[in-house]
C-alpha positions in Angstrom: -13.6 32.5 178.7 -13.2 32.5 182.5 -9.7 32.7 183.9 -9.9 29.3 185.7 -10.9 27.5 182.6 -8.0 29.1 180.7 -5.7 28.2 183.5 -7.0 24.6 183.6 -6.4 24.2 179.8 -3.0 25.8 180.1 -2.1 23.4 183.0 -3.1 20.4 180.9 -1.0 21.7 178.0 2.0 22.4 180.1 1.9 19.1 182.0 1.5 17.2 178.7 4.3 19.0 177.1 6.6 18.5 180.1 5.6 14.9 180.3 6.7 14.4 176.7 10.2 15.4 177.7 10.0 13.3 180.9 9.0 10.3 178.8 11.8 10.8 176.3 14.5 11.4 178.9 13.4 9.2 181.9 11.2 6.5 180.3 13.4 5.9 177.2 10.5 6.8 174.8 11.3 7.9 171.3 12.5 11.5 170.6 9.3 11.8 168.5 7.5 12.4 171.8 9.1 15.9 171.6 7.1 17.0 168.6 3.7 17.0 170.3 5.5 18.0 173.5 6.8 21.2 172.0 3.4 22.0 170.4 1.7 21.5 173.7 4.2 23.9 175.5 3.5 26.5 172.7 -0.2 26.1 173.3 0.3 26.6 177.0 2.2 29.8 176.5 -0.5 31.1 174.1 -3.3 30.2 176.5 -1.7 32.3 179.3 -1.8 35.4 177.0 -5.6 35.1 177.1 -5.7 36.0 180.8 -7.2 39.4 181.3 -4.4 41.1 183.3 -2.3 44.1 182.7 0.7 42.4 184.2 2.1 39.0 183.0 3.6 38.3 186.4 0.2 38.5 188.1 -1.3 36.1 185.5 1.5 33.7 186.0 1.4 33.9 189.8 -2.4 33.1 189.9 -1.8 30.3 187.4 0.6 28.6 189.9 -2.2 27.3 192.2 -4.1 25.8 189.3 -0.9 24.2 188.0 -0.3 22.6 191.4 -3.8 21.1 191.4 -3.5 19.9 187.8 -0.2 18.3 188.6 -1.6 16.3 191.5 -4.6 15.2 189.3 -2.0 14.1 186.7 -0.1 12.3 189.4 -3.2 10.3 190.3 -4.8 9.7 186.9 -1.8 9.4 184.6 0.8 7.9 187.0 -1.5 6.0 189.3 -0.1 7.6 192.5 -2.9 8.8 194.9 -2.0 12.3 196.4 -1.6 12.1 200.2 -3.0 14.6 202.7 0.1 16.8 202.5 -0.3 17.0 198.7 -4.0 18.0 199.1 -3.2 20.5 201.9 -0.6 22.2 199.8 -2.9 22.2 196.8 -5.6 23.8 198.9 -3.3 26.5 200.2 -2.1 27.2 196.6 -5.6 27.5 195.2 -6.6 29.9 198.0 -3.6 32.0 197.1 -4.5 31.9 193.4 -8.1 33.0 194.2 -6.8 35.9 196.3 -4.6 37.1 193.5 -7.4 36.8 190.9 -10.2 38.3 193.0 -8.2 41.0 194.7 -9.6 44.5 194.1 -7.4 46.6 191.8 
């Protein structure tokens, strides 16, 4: 499975898991939201282990750009807030950095 696909799935799992805690603590949702939230965070952690890298830190660093992009997509689709030009500029810079980390010759 390509790294960016794994990263995209991991980002979805992490954001969904974190949102479950946000919903419980900030939106007064039931604590039952934590059950799928914790499962989602466990899935996120497992997915990152599928990245073909000899160093965990490098896999996590490259994931950062994808996480930023996924968070802004979540902002737009789930929260109804359209990212502004600064959000999109930051996302682009982060994705370029992620690509450099992933594609760099080793």
